[in-house]
C-alpha positions in Angstrom: 110.0 115.5 127.7 112.5 118.1 126.7 110.5 119.6 124.2 107.9 120.0 126.0 109.6 121.9 128.8 111.1 124.1 126.6 107.6 125.2 124.7 106.6 126.2 128.4 109.4 128.0 129.5 110.4 130.6 126.6 106.9 132.0 126.9 106.8 132.0 130.4 110.5 133.7 130.5 109.2 136.2 127.8 106.3 137.1 129.2 108.0 137.8 132.8 110.7 139.6 131.1 108.6 142.2 129.7 106.4 142.3 132.7 109.7 143.2 134.7 110.8 146.1 132.1 107.6 147.8 131.8 106.4 147.6 135.6 109.6 148.7 136.9 110.5 152.1 135.7 111.9 154.6 137.5 108.5 156.3 137.9 106.7 153.4 139.3 109.8 152.5 141.6 109.2 156.0 143.1 105.3 155.4 143.0 105.4 159.2 141.3 103.8 160.0 138.1 106.5 161.9 136.1 104.3 165.7 135.0 105.9 167.4 132.0 105.8 171.4 133.0 107.6 173.6 130.5 107.9 176.3 132.8 107.1 177.6 136.1 107.5 181.1 137.5 106.5 184.9 137.8 104.4 186.5 135.1 106.1 189.3 134.4 104.2 191.0 131.3 100.6 190.4 130.5 98.5 191.5 127.5 95.1 191.1 126.9 93.5 191.2 123.4 90.2 192.1 125.1 91.2 195.1 126.7 92.0 196.2 123.2 89.0 195.2 121.3 87.0 198.3 121.8 89.9 200.7 120.8 92.9 199.9 118.3 95.9 201.3 119.4 99.1 201.9 118.1 102.8 200.4 119.7 103.3 203.8 121.7 99.8 203.5 123.4 97.5 206.2 121.3 94.3 205.3 119.5 94.8 204.4 115.7 92.7 206.5 113.7 90.3 204.6 111.8 90.3 206.5 108.2 94.3 205.8 108.4 95.3 204.0 105.1 97.1 200.3 105.8 99.3 198.7 103.4 100.3 195.0 103.2 103.8 196.1 104.3 102.1 196.8 108.0 102.4 194.2 110.2 99.3 191.8 111.0 97.3 192.0 114.0 97.6 189.3 116.2 94.0 188.9 116.7 93.7 188.6 112.6 96.2 185.8 113.0 94.7 183.9 115.7 91.1 184.8 116.4 91.0 182.9 119.6 93.6 184.5 120.9 92.8 186.0 124.6 96.3 187.4 125.3 99.9 186.9 126.0 102.1 186.5 129.2 105.7 186.6 129.5 107.1 184.1 132.4 110.2 184.3 134.1 111.4 181.5 136.4 114.6 179.4 137.1 115.6 176.4 135.1 114.7 173.4 137.4 115.0 169.4 137.2 111.2 169.1 136.2 111.0 172.2 133.9 112.6 172.9 130.3 112.9 176.7 130.3 113.4 179.8 132.5 111.7 182.4 130.2 109.0 182.2 127.6 106.4 184.4 125.5 103.2 182.4 125.8 99.9 182.9 123.8 97.0 182.2 125.4 94.2 180.7 123.6 90.2 180.2 124.3 91.7 176.5 124.0 94.1 177.0 127.0 92.8 175.1 130.0 93.5 177.7 133.2 93.4 176.5 136.7 94.4 177.9 140.3 95.3 175.8 143.0 92.8 176.4 145.9 93.2 174.2 149.3 95.0 171.7 147.6 92.7 171.2 144.6 92.4 172.5 141.1 89.7 174.6 140.2 88.7 176.2 137.2 90.1 179.7 136.4 89.9 182.1 133.5 92.6 184.8 131.7 91.1 187.5 133.9 92.5 185.7 136.8 96.0 185.9 135.6 97.8 189.0 137.2 101.5 190.3 136.8 103.4 188.9 139.8 101.6 185.7 139.9 103.2 182.3 140.1 102.7 179.5 137.3 103.1 176.2 136.0 102.6 176.0 131.9 102.5 173.3 129.6 102.7 174.0 126.1 101.3 172.5 122.8 102.6 172.2 119.5 105.9 173.7 118.4 107.9 176.0 120.3 109.9 178.9 118.7 113.3 178.3 119.9 114.3 182.1 120.4 115.4 183.7 123.8 112.7 184.1 125.3 111.2 181.0 123.7 107.7 181.2 122.1 104.7 178.8 122.6 101.2 178.3 123.3 99.9 177.3 126.6 98.1 173.9 126.6 97.2 174.4 130.6 98.2 176.9 132.6 97.9 176.6 136.8 98.1 179.4 138.8 100.0 178.6 142.1 99.7 181.9 143.8 98.5 185.5 143.1 100.2 188.1 144.2 
């Protein structure tokens, strides 16, 4: 009789303990889903590859002479390294409880999902909707270069407010 009771009790207790541990995480108790946001803040600088595609510029804003020789010591063009690059933004904000960084240089690729909040809902947006002064939340993908500011590739950008 005692052996029969033990055979039923142990598996039942293990199941109950597993269900209790798995179902009672802090987020489940609070009824909130934890969302990872790498940075929230304002766009302070924006660079669009599209604007520069028609004319190659030097660092001082002058148009490059197409007949100028190039050498292997020249730094490669970002577009050459990442053909799907749309542009870059710098975002500055405050380090908050649900964010990881306060300043970041962010590459935006064709695969980056861009949304804007409209009426409490997320609607599809485009790179051209990003403006200096826009309040955004950004989630990164891949490795983050831990310089200051950090450098990363955006997986998703949500425009909270445009200036």
